[in-house]
C-alpha positions, 0 to 999 in steps of 0.5 A: 500500500502506497501512502501519501507524503505531505511535503513543503515546497518553497517557490521563489518568484523574482520580478524586475520592477519597471524603471530601474533595472537594479531594483529586484522585487522578490516574492516568496510563496509557500505551498503544500504539495501532496505527492504519491499515487492515489494519496486521497484514497490511501489517506482515507484507508489510513484514517480508520473512520468509516465513511458511512459514519461521517456526514460531510458538508461544504459552506462558503468560507470567509476571512483572508484569501480574497474573492476566491475564499468568499465565493467558493464553498471550501470550508468543510464541516464534518460530523461524526454520527456515532459520537456527535463530534463536529469539526469545521475546517477552513485553514486553506483556500483549497477544499481538497486540503481542508477535507484532509485537515478536517479528517485528521482533526476529527480522527484526533478528536475521536481518539481523545474522547475515547481516551478520556472516556476510558480514563473516566471509566478507570477513575470510577472503577478505582473510586468504587474499589477504594470505597469498598476497601474503606468500608471493609476497613471500617467494619473490621475496626468496629468488630475489633472494638466490639470484641475488645469491649466484650472481653473487658466486660 
């Protein structure tokens, strides 16, 4: 199974301004590129969240990014049906990248909630165990006190 690689590439574009040829205006653009075969399907195979459990919708974005962001539906909203966890992702101008980021965030949230619920169940179990132990100790102390009182009388 071929997995995808999220790599970062810097593109440098040089442009000479009009008038004076000694002045060079350099702009640096940053872009994330996804490499690999069918990385999209491989990513979903790795995510281990069944697609039937996820409700996916797209809404129009807002904020910086220009006209493209305001008029395209690139903001992703994912809802995990069994747990009710909702993720809204609008970190990129690309719907494609937002879907990937949202899936990863959803996966992390689900794992965190499962770990948290396991911890809370453990805490409840330990609390009940402590209660039983303290009640046993109390009852033993009471019995010892009663035996001592009967022996004295």
